N, C-alpha and C positions, 0 to 999 in steps of 0.2 A: 532792888539789887540787880545790877547788870549781870552778875555771875549767873543768874537764873534765866537770862533772856533766851528765848527760843523763838522760831518763826522767821518771818520775812521782814528784814530791815532794808527798805528800798533806799538805794543810793540815789538821792533826789537831784535832778537838774536845777540850774539857776536859770530862770527864764529872763530874757531880755526882750525889750521892745524892738521896733523896726531901727531905732537909732542907737541901739546897744545900751540904753538905760536900763535899770532894774524894773522889771514888770511885776510888782507885787499882786496885781490882780491875778496874774497867771500862776502865782504861787498857790493861790487858794484853788483855782481850777485843777491845778495838778495835784495837790494833795486830795481833792475829792476823787479825782480819776484814780489815783493810787489805792485809795481806801476802798473804792468800788471793787477793786481787782485783788483785794486780799492783803494789803500791807498791815503788818502788825506794828510797825514803827518805821522811822526814817533816820537816814544819815544824811546830813546836808553839810555843805561847804567841804566836800571832799575833792579829789583830784578831778573827777569827771564833772563835778558841780562847778568847775572853773573858779575855784576858791582864790587861786593865785592871781585872778584878774581883778579882785575886787578891792576897793578901799576898806578900811577898818569899819567906816560908818556903814558902808553898803553890806558888809558881812553881818554886821549886828542886825540890820534892817530885815535882811533875808532870814536869818535864824530866828528873829522874833516873830516874823510872819508865819513861818513853818510852825513854830511851837504854838501859836495862838490857833492856827487853822487845824492842827492835828487833833485838838479836843480830847486831850488825855492820852492819846497814843505817844509813847516815848520818842523823843527826838534826840539823837546824838549829833553833836556839832563838831565838825573837824576844826581844830584850833592850830594845827601844826604850823610852826614858824621857826626860823632860826633866831628870831628876836624873843627871848624869854620874857621881856617886858610886855611886848604885845601879845604873846601867848597867854600870859597870865591875867592880863587885863581883859581879854576877850572871853577867857574861860569864866572869870568872875561875873561879867555881864550876862552871858548866856545862861549860867546857872541861876542868877538872880531871875532871869526871865522864865524859868521853868524847864530848861533842858534836863533830860535824864542823865546826861554825862557828856563827856568830850572824847574825841578821838585824836590821838597824838602819834606821830611817827617819829623816828629818830631824825635828827638833823643830818642833812649831808655833809660828809666830811668825817664822820665817825668810821674808824678803821678797826678798832680792837674791842674786845669785850670789857676791858677796864674803862676805855672812853665812853662805851655805851652805858656802863653802870654810873660813871660820874655824871654824864649828861641827865639822866633820869633822876639821880639824886638832886640836881639842881632844879629840874622840873617840878618835882613834888615839894621842894622847899618853897618853890615860887607859888604853886597853885593850891597847896594844902590838901585837905580831905575832900577831893572830888572824885567821883566814879569815872574811870578811864577805860576806853578801848584802846589797846595798843596795836597799832597798825604795822603789820609786817609786809612791807611792799617795796622790796629793793629795786623793782623796776622803775619806781618813781624817785626813790630817795637816794638810790646807789649805796645803801647801807644794808649788808647782810647781817641778819640776826640768827646765830645758832640756836638750836633747840636748848642746850644747856644755858646759854645766855637768856633766853626768854624765860625759862623755868626759874632761873635765879632772880630775874626782875619781879616775876610774879611773887615769889616768896619774900622779896626785900620790900615791895611796895604793896600793901593791901588794897590801894586804891585802883590797882589793875584788876578789873573784874571781867574782862573779855578781851579776846584776841581777834582781830581781823586778819585772817591768814590768807595772804595772796603771794606767797613766794613760790615760784615754780622750779621744780615740779613740786606740787603741794601735797599728793596723797601720802607719801611715806612721812612728811613732816608732820602732817595732822596725827598719824598714828603714833608717832614718837611723842608728841605733845600729850596726847591722850594717856600714853602709857608712862608718862614721865614721873607720876606721883605728885605729892604735895597738894596744895590747895587746888580745888577745881574751879576753873574759870570756863565761861562760855567761849566756844570758838565758832565764829561766823566766816564764811568764805566769800572772797570777792572774785576778781579775775573774770568780770562780766559774766559770772555764772556758767562759764564754758565747760565746767567739769562738775557741775552741780550733783548729779546722780551718784557719781563715784565719791564725791567728798561727803555726802550724806551718809553713805555706807561706811565711811571711815570714821564717822562720829561727830561731825560739825552739827552745830544746833540751828543751822538754818543759813540761807544766803544773806550777805549784805552786799547787795549788787543792784545794778540798774538794768532795765530792758524795757523797749517800747511796748512790750506785751507782758506786764507784770503779772497777769493772771497765770502765765506759765510758771513763774517763780513760786507762787502761792499754790498752784495746782500740783506741781512736782513735789513740793515740800509736804503737802498734806497727804498725797498718795503715798509717799514714802513713809511717813510717821504712821500711816494706817497699816503698813506691811505690804502694800500692793506695789512692790518695785517694778514689775513688768509694766503696769499701767504707768507709773511714774516715767519710766524710760521711754515709752510710746509717746507720751505727751511732750517730753523734752525734744525728742527727735523730730516732732512736727514743726517745731519752731527753729531747728538748729541752723538752716542756711541764713536765716535773717539774724539770729543770735551772733553768728560767726562774723557777719558783715558788720555788725555793731561793735565788734571787739577790736577794731583796729584804731586804738588810741583816740586822739582828739578828733580824728577824721571820722570814727565810728560814732563819737558823741554827736557830731553834726548830723549823721543820718538818724540817730535815734531821736533827736530833737524834731527832725522833719517828720518822721513817722508819727510822734506824739502830737504835732501840730495836726496832721491829717485826721487824727483820732479825736481832735477837739480838746486835748488836755491843756494845750498852750496856744497862745495867739500867734507867736512867731517863733520861727526855728533859729533865730539869730545866735551866732556865736560871737562873743567879745573877741576882738583882736588882741594879740595874734592868735588867729584860729583859721580853720579851713572854710572855704565856700564851695557848696556842692554845684557841680556842672550839670548840664542837660543830660549827659550821659549817666551821671550819677542818679539822677532822679528816675530815668528809665530803669535802671537796675533795681532801684527802691521799689518801683511800681511792680516789676516782675516778682521780687521776692516777697512782697506783701500779698500779691495775688497767689503765690505758691502756698503761703501760710494759710490764707483763708480757705483756699480750695482743699488742703489736707484736713483742716478743721471741719470743713463741711462733710467731707468723706467719712469722718469719725463719728460725726452726730448721730 
């Protein structure tokens, strides 16, 4: 049951080779890298996973490879699409492959709570009884979902078992969702984990985010759940300059991929077009930021 999910659900990248083809071998090394650094599960084919740049066949191949390599760790697959036929078809295929559930955001163009309700009525008619993470990310969808609207969707559709909350400002919205009553669902936070310690204090069940040092995400989460909030904040702050650097949209994803390439997690840092290409100056900045992180970790050891 996704409603009971807790821990670190890494928003995983989609690796490409030097020619921008899907690099399935790097999916394997990336999963192993994430697992070594504390991942409890994965979210694939999200916004930062460049899902919008993949064909349907590529999406299925990537999702299947993550599911196979995760070796029992739950994998949530992003299936959001304005085309309900494609959404439902991909949902059926990844669930057949062993996905723990799917993540769905509202389609762009929705403007009212009534339109939102009708949209998800159609979604759940199409996909049936599938566990769903509801993604609240107006920065990508341009669709705002109020707290009453989200709570109404949760009560209306038992398939919604978790919320990925990344509407800014997030903190008060998390509190209002937690205090809203009704059926309890898991809440995980995105936004590149920029506000993770504060959001954990507000009651989220863990991060659903990506970072080139996933051991920070797992370390902060576990220290917080153990009640050592000072240590959790200290650990978070050691990584903050690089975390902030990676939080700059798709450009930040390019930087993240480069750091993970350097760490041996993937073979290439390729972004599929349209996408940014790092300059020599960018690489010098990454050098400095990684050196800063490593020095602060050494000081704390």
